[in-house]
NUSEVO-664169 format. One record per residue: residue number from 1; z, y, x of N, C-alpha, C in turn; chain. Coordinates in Angstrom, 2 decimals, padded with zeros to 5 digits, m for minus. Layout:
% residues N
SITE     k       n.Z       n.Y       n.X      ca.Z      ca.Y      ca.X       c.Z       c.Y       c.X   c
SITE   NUM         Z         Y         X         Z         Y         X         Z         Y         X   A
...
% end
This chain:
% residues 273
SITE     k       n.Z       n.Y       n.X      ca.Z      ca.Y      ca.X       c.Z       c.Y       c.X   c
SITE     1    029.63   m029.60   m007.50    029.39   m028.61   m006.59    028.21   m027.52   m007.03   A
SITE     2    028.24   m026.25   m007.07    027.43   m025.79   m007.44    025.81   m025.06   m006.84   A
SITE     3    024.95   m025.30   m007.46    023.46   m024.99   m007.05    022.85   m023.44   m006.52   A
SITE     4    022.41   m022.94   m005.37    021.94   m021.65   m005.48    020.87   m021.78   m004.47   A
SITE     5    020.27   m020.29   m004.23    019.50   m020.08   m003.36    019.59   m018.70   m002.44   A
SITE     6    019.06   m018.77   m001.45    018.89   m017.27   m000.49    017.21   m016.88   m000.76   A
SITE     7    017.12   m015.54   m000.90    015.91   m014.96   m001.12    015.59   m013.86   m000.06   A
SITE     8    014.39   m013.24    000.50    014.35   m012.79    001.13    012.61   m011.92    000.66   A
SITE     9    011.98   m010.78    001.49    010.30   m010.33    001.03    009.58   m011.53    000.51   A
SITE    10    009.74   m012.73    001.41    009.05   m014.09    001.54    008.99   m014.67   m000.02   A
SITE    11    009.67   m014.01   m000.62    010.21   m015.31   m002.14    009.62   m013.76   m003.13   A
SITE    12    009.35   m014.54   m004.34    009.33   m013.50   m005.37    010.47   m012.77   m006.08   A
SITE    13    009.86   m011.78   m006.61    011.23   m011.06   m007.10    011.47   m011.77   m008.29   A
SITE    14    010.92   m012.21   m008.89    010.99   m013.04   m010.30    011.09   m014.13   m010.52   A
SITE    15    012.11   m015.29   m009.14    012.29   m016.63   m008.67    013.04   m017.08   m010.29   A
SITE    16    012.85   m018.44   m010.01    013.24   m019.25   m010.96    014.85   m019.36   m010.46   A
SITE    17    015.35   m019.00   m012.31    017.14   m019.13   m011.88    017.41   m020.28   m012.62   A
SITE    18    016.51   m021.10   m013.39    017.13   m022.28   m014.26    018.01   m023.56   m013.42   A
SITE    19    019.18   m023.66   m013.63    020.27   m024.07   m012.81    020.79   m023.64   m011.50   A
SITE    20    020.92   m022.47   m011.72    021.32   m021.78   m010.35    022.52   m020.92   m010.91   A
SITE    21    023.59   m021.45   m010.00    025.20   m019.99   m010.10    025.26   m018.75   m009.27   A
SITE    22    024.02   m019.14   m008.38    024.53   m017.85   m007.11    023.28   m017.97   m006.71   A
SITE    23    022.77   m016.43   m005.46    021.62   m016.28   m005.08    022.38   m015.52   m004.18   A
SITE    24    021.57   m015.57   m002.42    022.12   m014.75   m001.57    020.71   m013.92   m001.59   A
SITE    25    020.54   m012.46   m001.46    019.48   m011.77   m000.93    019.64   m011.09    000.58   A
SITE    26    018.72   m011.51    000.84    018.11   m010.26    002.34    018.07   m008.79    001.96   A
SITE    27    019.12   m007.74    002.45    018.28   m006.39    002.26    018.59   m005.94    003.27   A
SITE    28    019.45   m006.04    004.37    018.91   m005.04    005.70    018.41   m005.96    006.45   A
SITE    29    017.89   m005.26    007.97    017.73   m005.81    008.69    018.18   m004.80    010.23   A
SITE    30    018.97   m005.12    011.47    018.69   m003.76    012.09    018.87   m002.27    011.88   A
SITE    31    018.54   m001.26    011.66    018.86   m000.38    011.32    017.38    000.68    011.08   A
SITE    32    016.54   m000.15    010.74    015.12    000.55    009.90    014.42   m000.30    009.13   A
SITE    33    014.92   m001.75    008.64    014.53   m002.43    007.76    015.32   m002.70    006.93   A
SITE    34    014.55   m002.47    005.37    015.48   m002.92    004.09    013.97   m003.59    003.41   A
SITE    35    014.51   m004.73    002.79    013.43   m005.58    002.11    012.70   m004.91    000.90   A
SITE    36    011.74   m004.84    000.65    011.49   m003.80   m000.13    011.41   m004.50   m001.54   A
SITE    37    011.85   m005.61   m001.26    011.32   m006.88   m002.96    012.97   m006.69   m003.39   A
SITE    38    014.24   m006.48   m002.42    015.47   m006.87   m003.05    016.64   m006.61   m004.13   A
SITE    39    015.71   m004.67   m004.58    016.40   m004.36   m006.33    015.92   m005.08   m007.18   A
SITE    40    014.77   m005.79   m006.75    014.03   m006.50   m008.28    014.65   m007.88   m008.15   A
SITE    41    014.69   m008.24   m007.18    015.08   m009.53   m007.01    016.85   m009.60   m007.21   A
SITE    42    017.80   m008.77   m007.26    018.73   m008.57   m007.67    019.02   m008.42   m009.32   A
SITE    43    018.04   m008.04   m009.58    017.80   m007.57   m011.08    017.62   m008.64   m011.93   A
SITE    44    016.73   m009.39   m011.58    016.74   m011.14   m011.15    018.23   m011.79   m011.72   A
SITE    45    018.62   m011.76   m010.83    020.11   m012.56   m010.79    021.10   m011.98   m011.53   A
SITE    46    020.76   m010.66   m011.63    021.84   m010.20   m012.53    021.07   m010.36   m014.02   A
SITE    47    020.24   m010.40   m014.10    019.84   m010.91   m016.01    019.88   m012.34   m016.14   A
SITE    48    019.93   m012.83   m015.44    020.34   m014.23   m015.16    022.22   m014.82   m015.36   A
SITE    49    022.71   m013.71   m014.84    024.18   m014.09   m014.91    024.69   m014.94   m013.54   A
SITE    50    024.09   m014.48   m012.45    024.21   m015.26   m011.46    025.50   m014.34   m010.64   A
SITE    51    025.84   m015.20   m009.97    026.93   m014.28   m008.86    026.04   m013.52   m007.46   A
SITE    52    026.26   m012.82   m007.64    025.15   m012.32   m005.85    025.84   m012.28   m004.78   A
SITE    53    024.75   m012.85   m003.88    025.99   m011.79   m002.65    024.40   m011.18   m002.07   A
SITE    54    024.85   m010.48   m001.02    023.76   m009.46   m000.28    023.81   m009.57    001.43   A
SITE    55    022.67   m009.84    001.82    022.92   m010.49    003.64    022.73   m009.08    004.61   A
SITE    56    022.94   m008.97    005.44    022.41   m008.13    006.64    022.21   m009.43    007.76   A
SITE    57    020.70   m009.03    008.48    020.06   m009.77    009.95    020.47   m008.78    011.08   A
SITE    58    021.43   m009.07    011.76    021.45   m007.99    013.09    020.43   m007.74    014.11   A
SITE    59    020.81   m007.06    014.85    020.22   m006.49    016.22    021.07   m005.98    017.02   A
SITE    60    021.67   m007.62    017.67    022.74   m007.26    018.53    023.74   m006.29    019.56   A
SITE    61    022.38   m005.75    020.04    022.49   m004.79    020.92    023.11   m003.20    020.28   A
SITE    62    022.63   m003.28    019.20    022.56   m002.03    018.16    024.54   m001.71    017.82   A
SITE    63    024.71   m000.63    017.74    026.31   m000.50    017.18    026.45   m001.42    015.68   A
SITE    64    027.53   m001.90    016.00    027.62   m003.03    014.25    027.82   m001.91    013.19   A
SITE    65    028.57   m001.00    013.58    029.14   m000.47    012.41    027.87    000.55    012.52   A
SITE    66    027.34    001.12    012.92    025.95    001.62    012.12    025.36    001.06    011.11   A
SITE    67    025.50   m000.32    012.24    024.34   m001.45    011.12    024.89   m001.92    010.06   A
SITE    68    026.46   m001.66    009.86    027.06   m002.50    008.39    027.11   m000.94    007.79   A
SITE    69    026.85    000.47    008.21    026.89    001.45    007.39    025.51    001.59    006.92   A
SITE    70    024.97    001.44    007.42    022.85    001.06    007.12    022.76    000.58    005.50   A
SITE    71    023.47   m001.03    005.98    023.64   m001.99    005.21    024.01   m001.85    003.94   A
SITE    72    025.47   m000.91    004.10    026.06   m000.44    002.55    025.43    000.50    002.07   A
SITE    73    024.92    001.44    002.77    024.07    002.50    002.06    023.29    002.17    000.89   A
SITE    74    022.52    001.07    001.18    021.66    000.65    000.54    022.34   m000.10   m000.83   A
SITE    75    023.38   m000.06   m001.05    023.80   m001.33   m001.87    024.89   m000.68   m002.65   A
SITE    76    024.51   m001.18   m004.12    025.23   m000.72   m005.07    026.11   m001.77   m005.81   A
SITE    77    027.21   m001.59   m004.90    028.27   m002.69   m005.46    029.08   m003.00   m006.32   A
SITE    78    028.75   m004.21   m007.15    029.54   m004.19   m008.50    030.82   m005.10   m008.43   A
SITE    79    032.33   m005.20   m009.07    032.89   m006.24   m008.31    032.36   m007.82   m008.48   A
SITE    80    032.51   m008.47   m008.13    032.46   m009.89   m007.57    030.96   m010.01   m006.50   A
SITE    81    030.78   m008.99   m006.05    029.36   m009.46   m005.42    030.04   m009.21   m003.99   A
SITE    82    029.23   m010.59   m003.18    029.87   m010.66   m002.02    028.43   m010.25   m000.62   A
SITE    83    029.67   m010.30    000.35    028.59   m009.92    001.47    028.81   m010.92    002.54   A
SITE    84    027.54   m011.05    003.23    027.07   m011.70    004.34    026.75   m011.42    005.49   A
SITE    85    027.21   m011.33    006.68    026.25   m011.02    007.92    025.95   m012.18    008.13   A
SITE    86    024.65   m012.61    008.18    023.68   m013.16    008.73    023.74   m013.43    010.25   A
SITE    87    024.56   m014.56    010.51    024.98   m014.32    012.04    023.84   m015.18    013.04   A
SITE    88    022.59   m014.42    013.03    021.65   m014.69    013.84    020.98   m014.01    015.06   A
SITE    89    020.30   m014.46    015.94    019.55   m013.29    016.89    018.41   m014.00    017.30   A
SITE    90    017.39   m014.50    016.43    016.49   m015.13    017.68    015.52   m013.78    017.93   A
SITE    91    014.97   m014.12    019.12    014.67   m013.75    019.89    015.12   m012.59    020.58   A
SITE    92    016.12   m012.50    020.23    017.11   m011.20    021.11    017.69   m011.83    022.05   A
SITE    93    017.69   m011.39    023.24    018.57   m011.32    024.50    019.48   m010.59    024.90   A
SITE    94    020.52   m011.68    024.08    021.80   m010.82    024.09    022.65   m012.07    024.23   A
SITE    95    023.80   m011.76    025.15    024.70   m012.82    025.90    026.07   m013.45    024.21   A
SITE    96    026.18   m014.30    024.66    027.06   m015.05    023.60    028.30   m014.44    022.99   A
SITE    97    028.91   m013.92    024.47    029.93   m012.82    024.01    029.56   m011.77    023.38   A
SITE    98    028.56   m010.98    023.56    027.63   m009.78    022.52    027.60   m010.22    021.39   A
SITE    99    026.89   m011.31    020.81    026.96   m011.88    019.58    028.26   m011.87    018.53   A
SITE   100    029.27   m012.42    019.64    031.05   m012.59    019.37    031.22   m010.96    018.67   A
SITE   101    031.53   m010.46    019.67    031.99   m009.06    019.64    030.97   m008.69    018.35   A
SITE   102    029.74   m008.52    018.47    029.07   m007.94    017.01    029.73   m008.25    015.70   A
SITE   103    029.75   m009.59    015.85    030.73   m010.26    014.74    031.85   m009.41    013.96   A
SITE   104    032.47   m009.71    015.29    034.17   m009.36    014.87    033.90   m007.53    014.32   A
SITE   105    033.28   m006.75    014.89    033.34   m005.45    014.83    032.60   m005.29    013.45   A
SITE   106    031.28   m005.73    012.82    030.63   m005.88    011.55    031.83   m006.40    010.52   A
SITE   107    032.24   m007.75    010.89    033.42   m007.69    009.82    034.64   m007.08    009.63   A
SITE   108    034.66   m006.55    010.45    036.26   m005.36    010.08    035.88   m004.41    009.70   A
SITE   109    034.29   m003.81    010.01    034.35   m002.47    009.44    033.89   m002.45    007.76   A
SITE   110    032.72   m003.43    007.52    032.97   m003.82    006.11    033.50   m003.72    005.25   A
SITE   111    034.88   m005.00    005.91    036.16   m004.94    005.14    036.84   m004.12    004.81   A
SITE   112    036.65   m002.81    006.00    037.66   m001.36    005.27    037.04   m000.84    004.32   A
SITE   113    035.44   m001.36    004.48    034.22   m000.26    003.36    034.59   m000.73    002.45   A
SITE   114    034.51   m001.87    002.05    034.57   m002.73    000.79    035.48   m003.01    000.29   A
SITE   115    036.68   m002.71    000.24    038.01   m003.40    000.12    037.75   m004.68   m000.98   A
SITE   116    038.50   m005.72   m001.21    038.47   m006.74   m002.08    037.45   m007.53   m001.96   A
SITE   117    036.64   m006.83   m001.56    035.43   m007.87   m001.78    035.00   m009.21   m000.80   A
SITE   118    034.66   m010.21   m001.04    034.51   m011.66   m000.39    033.49   m010.94    000.96   A
SITE   119    034.21   m011.30    001.95    032.92   m010.94    003.46    032.91   m011.89    004.25   A
SITE   120    031.70   m012.49    004.59    031.72   m013.75    005.57    030.58   m013.46    006.18   A
SITE   121    030.05   m014.83    006.56    028.97   m015.06    008.12    028.27   m016.55    007.33   A
SITE   122    027.17   m016.33    007.71    026.21   m017.55    007.51    025.55   m017.72    009.28   A
SITE   123    025.34   m018.85    009.09    025.83   m019.22    010.71    024.82   m020.61    010.64   A
SITE   124    024.45   m021.12    011.47    023.30   m022.27    011.95    024.43   m022.96    012.39   A
SITE   125    024.20   m024.58    012.08    025.23   m025.56    012.55    024.96   m025.36    014.72   A
SITE   126    023.89   m025.11    015.26    024.04   m024.72    016.70    024.70   m023.62    017.04   A
SITE   127    024.81   m022.42    016.12    024.95   m021.41    017.16    027.16   m021.25    016.54   A
SITE   128    027.01   m022.41    015.40    028.61   m022.47    015.15    029.31   m023.50    016.11   A
SITE   129    028.72   m024.31    016.44    028.99   m025.45    017.51    029.03   m024.94    018.85   A
SITE   130    028.13   m024.14    019.58    027.88   m023.35    020.94    028.13   m022.09    020.98   A
SITE   131    028.31   m021.47    020.28    029.07   m019.79    020.59    030.05   m019.09    019.93   A
SITE   132    030.05   m019.76    018.82    031.60   m019.69    018.01    032.76   m020.29    018.84   A
SITE   133    033.52   m019.19    019.06    034.66   m019.95    020.11    036.11   m020.06    019.04   A
SITE   134    035.96   m018.99    018.16    037.34   m018.54    016.92    037.34   m018.31    015.88   A
SITE   135    036.37   m019.25    015.52    036.06   m019.07    013.88    036.13   m018.33    013.42   A
SITE   136    035.81   m017.32    013.93    036.10   m015.47    013.10    034.63   m015.66    011.91   A
SITE   137    035.33   m015.80    010.66    034.05   m015.68    009.66    034.80   m015.06    008.64   A
SITE   138    035.81   m013.87    008.53    036.00   m013.31    007.82    036.70   m013.60    006.66   A
SITE   139    036.30   m013.82    005.27    036.52   m014.48    004.00    036.04   m016.10    004.27   A
SITE   140    034.50   m016.48    004.48    034.21   m018.01    004.09    033.19   m017.85    005.03   A
SITE   141    032.60   m019.03    004.97    031.87   m019.29    005.62    030.53   m020.20    004.78   A
SITE   142    029.20   m019.71    005.21    028.19   m020.17    005.12    027.40   m020.91    005.94   A
SITE   143    027.43   m021.92    005.87    026.89   m023.08    007.07    025.35   m023.41    006.59   A
SITE   144    024.85   m023.46    007.40    023.24   m024.13    007.86    023.12   m025.11    008.45   A
SITE   145    022.85   m026.79    008.04    022.67   m027.87    008.22    022.00   m028.60    007.16   A
SITE   146    020.50   m028.54    007.86    019.78   m029.94    007.09    019.95   m031.01    006.79   A
SITE   147    020.69   m031.54    006.14    021.47   m033.08    005.65    021.58   m032.95    004.10   A
SITE   148    022.42   m033.97    004.13    022.29   m034.39    002.45    023.64   m032.81    002.08   A
SITE   149    023.14   m032.44    000.80    023.72   m031.13    000.55    025.18   m031.68    000.43   A
SITE   150    025.87   m030.58    000.48    027.97   m031.10    000.63    028.19   m031.41    001.63   A
SITE   151    027.48   m032.38    002.78    027.68   m033.12    004.12    027.48   m032.15    005.40   A
SITE   152    027.60   m031.05    005.00    027.79   m030.53    006.91    028.55   m031.05    007.86   A
SITE   153    027.66   m030.92    009.08    028.11   m031.75    009.94    029.14   m031.27    011.05   A
SITE   154    030.23   m030.29    010.27    030.78   m029.71    010.83    032.59   m029.78    010.56   A
SITE   155    033.79   m029.74    011.51    034.96   m030.03    011.19    035.49   m028.85    010.07   A
SITE   156    034.70   m027.70    010.56    035.65   m026.75    009.91    035.30   m026.31    008.18   A
SITE   157    036.41   m025.69    007.56    035.77   m025.66    006.01    034.58   m024.49    005.56   A
SITE   158    034.10   m025.07    005.23    032.91   m024.33    004.68    033.05   m024.07    003.24   A
SITE   159    032.08   m022.97    002.46    032.47   m022.34    001.04    031.11   m022.83    000.62   A
SITE   160    029.72   m022.61    001.38    028.61   m022.45    001.08    027.39   m023.31    002.07   A
SITE   161    027.03   m024.34    001.65    025.83   m024.69    002.57    024.73   m025.01    002.18   A
SITE   162    023.79   m024.08    003.06    022.39   m024.23    003.17    021.75   m025.43    003.84   A
SITE   163    021.21   m026.83    002.90    020.85   m027.99    003.41    019.73   m027.75    003.52   A
SITE   164    018.63   m027.05    003.08    017.36   m027.55    003.13    016.59   m025.96    003.08   A
SITE   165    015.60   m025.99    003.49    014.31   m024.76    003.34    012.86   m025.24    002.91   A
SITE   166    012.73   m026.43    002.60    011.80   m026.85    001.38    012.27   m027.03   m000.13   A
SITE   167    011.17   m026.36   m000.80    010.17   m025.34   m000.80    010.78   m023.73   m000.05   A
SITE   168    012.11   m023.95   m000.70    012.73   m022.56   m000.07    014.18   m022.53    000.03   A
SITE   169    014.66   m021.87    000.39    016.17   m022.26    001.26    017.27   m022.68    000.00   A
SITE   170    017.71   m023.66   m000.46    018.62   m024.14   m001.39    019.97   m024.12   m000.63   A
SITE   171    021.00   m024.40   m001.50    022.68   m024.11   m000.90    023.16   m024.63   m002.06   A
SITE   172    024.57   m025.49   m001.57    025.32   m025.55   m002.58    026.69   m024.64   m002.29   A
SITE   173    027.41   m024.27   m003.31    028.76   m023.62   m003.15    029.79   m024.74   m003.73   A
SITE   174    031.19   m024.74   m002.67    032.04   m026.16   m002.43    033.15   m025.10   m003.86   A
SITE   175    032.61   m025.30   m005.33    033.31   m024.97   m006.21    032.99   m025.95   m007.32   A
SITE   176    033.88   m026.49   m008.67    033.77   m027.15   m009.38    033.25   m026.47   m010.67   A
SITE   177    033.21   m025.24   m010.83    032.49   m025.03   m012.05    032.03   m023.53   m011.60   A
SITE   178    031.31   m022.40   m012.28    030.30   m021.48   m012.13    031.92   m020.45   m012.54   A
SITE   179    032.92   m020.49   m013.51    034.04   m019.90   m013.64    034.87   m019.75   m012.18   A
SITE   180    034.86   m021.23   m011.94    035.88   m021.16   m010.38    035.44   m020.14   m009.35   A
SITE   181    033.71   m020.08   m009.20    033.42   m019.32   m008.35    033.31   m017.36   m008.20   A
SITE   182    033.59   m017.38   m009.91    033.31   m016.01   m010.43    034.58   m015.34   m010.52   A
SITE   183    035.65   m016.62   m010.59    037.19   m015.96   m010.35    037.03   m015.91   m008.88   A
SITE   184    036.64   m016.47   m007.77    036.97   m016.55   m006.41    036.50   m015.43   m006.05   A
SITE   185    034.92   m014.79   m006.75    034.19   m013.74   m005.73    034.81   m012.57   m007.02   A
SITE   186    035.07   m012.72   m007.77    035.98   m011.36   m008.81    036.50   m010.70   m008.79   A
SITE   187    037.54   m011.11   m007.11    038.47   m009.86   m006.90    037.79   m008.50   m006.06   A
SITE   188    036.29   m008.84   m006.35    036.28   m007.49   m005.42    036.45   m005.99   m006.58   A
SITE   189    036.12   m005.09   m005.63    036.10   m003.87   m006.19    035.00   m003.00   m005.68   A
SITE   190    034.52   m001.85   m006.52    033.35   m001.47   m006.16    033.53   m000.06   m005.03   A
SITE   191    033.33   m000.11   m004.53    033.17    001.03   m003.01    033.52    002.39   m003.67   A
SITE   192    034.71    002.98   m003.00    034.79    004.38   m003.44    033.45    005.15   m003.78   A
SITE   193    033.09    006.09   m004.53    031.87    006.72   m004.99    032.58    008.25   m005.00   A
SITE   194    031.31    008.75   m004.82    031.39    010.49   m004.77    031.90    010.73   m006.59   A
SITE   195    032.68    011.30   m007.41    032.63    011.97   m008.71    031.73    013.03   m008.54   A
SITE   196    031.40    013.26   m009.89    030.14    014.14   m010.26    030.73    015.16   m010.02   A
SITE   197    030.11    016.01   m008.92    029.87    017.65   m008.39    029.78    018.00   m009.69   A
SITE   198    029.19    018.10   m011.14    028.96    019.44   m012.04    027.67    019.58   m011.92   A
SITE   199    026.98    019.81   m013.16    025.33    019.95   m013.31    025.26    021.44   m012.04   A
SITE   200    026.14    022.05   m012.58    025.76    023.67   m011.98    025.74    023.59   m010.25   A
SITE   201    026.43    022.74   m009.37    026.43    022.56   m008.50    024.99    021.73   m007.97   A
SITE   202    024.09    021.43   m008.03    022.75    021.05   m007.51    022.00    022.01   m008.12   A
SITE   203    021.82    022.85   m009.20    021.14    024.47   m009.29    021.21    025.47   m008.02   A
SITE   204    021.97    025.35   m007.36    023.05    026.52   m006.81    022.16    025.60   m005.06   A
SITE   205    021.51    024.59   m005.45    021.06    024.48   m004.18    021.56    023.98   m002.96   A
SITE   206    022.27    023.28   m003.36    023.47    022.52   m002.06    022.73    022.11   m000.82   A
SITE   207    023.18    022.15   m000.07    022.86    021.45    001.43    024.32    020.83    002.17   A
SITE   208    023.93    019.41    001.59    025.58    019.10    001.40    024.99    017.04    002.06   A
SITE   209    025.64    016.52    002.45    025.70    015.02    002.77    025.35    014.51    001.63   A
SITE   210    026.28    014.89    000.21    026.15    014.31   m001.10    024.77    013.75   m000.82   A
SITE   211    023.69    014.82   m001.05    022.78    014.93   m001.55    021.91    013.84   m000.74   A
SITE   212    022.09    013.88    000.26    021.81    012.56    001.09    021.88    011.16    001.12   A
SITE   213    023.01    011.06    000.49    023.91    009.73   m000.01    023.27    009.47   m001.24   A
SITE   214    022.75    010.41   m002.22    022.60    010.01   m003.35    021.28    009.81   m003.13   A
SITE   215    019.96    010.29   m002.33    018.77    010.46   m002.24    018.56    008.78   m001.98   A
SITE   216    019.42    008.36   m001.00    019.55    006.70   m000.15    019.74    006.35   m000.94   A
SITE   217    020.47    006.11   m002.43    021.20    005.47   m003.37    019.77    005.34   m003.97   A
SITE   218    019.13    006.30   m004.36    017.93    006.23   m005.18    016.47    005.64   m004.65   A
SITE   219    016.45    005.70   m003.56    015.60    005.01   m002.61    015.38    003.67   m002.94   A
SITE   220    017.04    003.62   m002.95    017.61    001.93   m002.55    017.38    001.28   m004.49   A
SITE   221    017.16    001.96   m005.38    017.13    001.79   m006.69    016.01    001.53   m007.19   A
SITE   222    014.79    001.85   m006.14    013.44    002.16   m006.30    012.83    003.07   m007.04   A
SITE   223    013.44    004.35   m006.84    013.07    005.46   m007.24    012.63    006.64   m006.65   A
SITE   224    012.08    006.37   m005.27    012.12    006.87   m004.47    010.75    008.18   m004.67   A
SITE   225    010.41    009.27   m004.75    009.56    009.89   m004.45    009.29    010.99   m003.43   A
SITE   226    010.06    010.91   m002.43    010.49    010.77   m000.94    009.12    011.11   m000.34   A
SITE   227    008.32    012.08    000.61    007.22    011.28    001.45    008.20    011.73    002.84   A
SITE   228    008.95    012.29    002.64    009.79    012.35    004.39    011.70    012.50    003.46   A
SITE   229    012.45    011.59    004.26    013.82    011.87    004.26    013.91    010.96    003.64   A
SITE   230    015.72    011.31    002.34    016.06    011.98    002.10    017.02    012.50    003.05   A
SITE   231    016.90    014.18    002.63    017.69    014.98    003.68    019.01    015.31    002.79   A
SITE   232    019.73    016.59    003.65    020.97    016.91    002.99    020.44    018.34    002.07   A
SITE   233    019.31    018.87    001.85    018.85    019.30    001.41    018.11    019.25    000.00   A
SITE   234    018.73    019.71   m001.48    018.59    019.70   m002.76    016.94    020.13   m003.00   A
SITE   235    016.06    019.08   m003.04    014.65    019.40   m003.12    013.73    019.29   m004.62   A
SITE   236    012.35    019.11   m004.58    012.10    018.96   m005.88    011.86    017.20   m005.21   A
SITE   237    011.67    016.65   m004.45    011.72    015.23   m004.47    012.65    014.99   m005.11   A
SITE   238    014.14    015.49   m004.35    015.53    015.04   m005.34    015.34    014.94   m006.67   A
SITE   239    014.26    016.01   m007.27    014.95    016.24   m008.59    013.60    014.89   m009.48   A
SITE   240    012.96    014.77   m008.84    011.54    013.94   m009.10    012.20    012.74   m009.08   A
SITE   241    012.84    012.34   m007.83    013.35    010.94   m007.91    014.44    010.80   m009.09   A
SITE   242    015.55    011.73   m009.18    016.43    011.88   m009.78    015.98    011.58   m011.06   A
SITE   243    014.83    012.24   m011.67    014.06    011.93   m013.01    013.75    010.40   m013.16   A
SITE   244    013.18    010.10   m011.86    012.56    008.21   m012.36    014.49    007.37   m012.94   A
SITE   245    014.97    007.91   m011.31    016.20    007.03   m011.96    017.00    007.07   m013.37   A
SITE   246    016.83    008.13   m014.08    017.39    008.56   m016.06    016.56    007.88   m016.61   A
SITE   247    015.00    007.98   m016.10    013.96    007.16   m016.59    014.60    005.16   m016.78   A
SITE   248    014.55    004.79   m015.57    015.32    003.62   m014.98    016.52    003.13   m016.05   A
SITE   249    017.25    004.05   m016.30    018.30    003.76   m016.94    018.09    004.08   m018.95   A
SITE   250    016.79    004.43   m018.80    016.44    004.23   m020.66    016.47    005.73   m021.08   A
SITE   251    016.66    006.62   m021.04    016.65    008.11   m021.09    015.25    008.64   m021.06   A
SITE   252    015.08    009.28   m022.27    013.54    010.09   m022.03    013.59    011.55   m022.88   A
SITE   253    012.83    012.33   m022.61    012.76    014.08   m023.05    013.19    014.60   m022.05   A
SITE   254    014.36    015.63   m022.93    015.02    016.45   m022.01    016.23    015.68   m021.28   A
SITE   255    016.33    014.43   m021.51    017.82    013.90   m021.01    016.94    012.97   m019.55   A
SITE   256    015.97    013.05   m019.56    015.33    012.76   m017.83    014.88    013.91   m017.50   A
SITE   257    015.29    015.00   m016.91    014.86    016.20   m016.23    015.29    016.03   m015.19   A
SITE   258    015.20    015.32   m014.71    015.71    015.47   m013.07    017.23    015.88   m012.54   A
SITE   259    017.72    016.48   m013.95    019.34    017.19   m013.31    020.05    016.44   m013.02   A
SITE   260    021.07    015.80   m012.52    022.00    014.89   m012.86    023.02    015.45   m013.51   A
SITE   261    023.71    014.16   m014.11    024.34    014.55   m015.34    025.36    013.55   m015.39   A
SITE   262    026.71    013.41   m015.46    028.10    012.37   m015.11    027.40    011.25   m015.59   A
SITE   263    026.74    010.68   m016.56    026.99    009.27   m016.93    025.50    008.83   m015.87   A
SITE   264    024.46    009.34   m016.06    023.72    008.82   m014.91    024.12    008.77   m013.57   A
SITE   265    025.55    009.61   m012.89    025.26    010.08   m011.44    026.41    008.62   m011.89   A
SITE   266    027.14    008.28   m012.60    028.34    007.25   m012.24    027.88    006.21   m012.14   A
SITE   267    026.59    005.89   m013.01    025.87    004.64   m012.63    025.31    004.80   m011.33   A
SITE   268    024.98    005.32   m010.83    023.78    005.48   m009.56    025.31    004.73   m008.50   A
SITE   269    026.64    005.82   m008.43    027.65    004.96   m007.65    027.05    005.38   m006.10   A
SITE   270    026.71    006.77   m005.87    026.84    007.41   m004.54    027.95    007.09   m003.41   A
SITE   271    028.00    006.23   m002.75    028.88    006.07   m001.97    029.80    007.51   m001.37   A
SITE   272    030.78    007.43   m001.33    032.52    008.66   m001.09    031.64    008.67    000.27   A
SITE   273    031.92    010.13    000.58    031.46    010.77    002.17    032.65    010.61    002.72   A
% end
């Protein structure tokens, strides 16, 4: 079995990757929270060559499609990235039926928006045994049960097992090798992206949802210069944010002037509207 961890804002962005094959990173919760360190945590995983998964913590009373889109809007999905619904709702006064309905709708919508990526759920053993009724897991089950690694007390086939939270959440994956895990995860395809609309398009002061989607990607990449927004109207804040993105990619001088070009645009991967 392979070793991995999962991290949220409670963990450092430069966590120790020695001996790890994979990491799951919390990105969003509900419709208003984004983990402020997730981009840096993702970079640590990418730099170490780990298989990377991203998860969303739901607020069950919200629209699952809206929450799914909010989650996906944050992420620059790459082939082989794994997607997880953290199927928990502590402190939320919701029925078991609502929790099951949310799960089904979220998984279905995300599978449609991110075709080919492995999409599954995280569940603790109690919810799995008492709330689940039809084993709706998408592509895989990540089960939490704090017992011996690789021996969760459930009958259903599992792919990942969280076996302790001391000193942090530790997991194993049921694969014989890292190559096997990568092959399983690597069938994913990147989400459809907006093609580069042309340099003159931005200079003509566009008012377009593409500008909003671009701004959200810049925020997700840690390049925000926004005091509010982003909005559909191209502003100086968009230009400054894009300049930060260009510099993050290594551009300088006139190549980092804040006006989008085809190479930096393709790297940003703005989701298709």
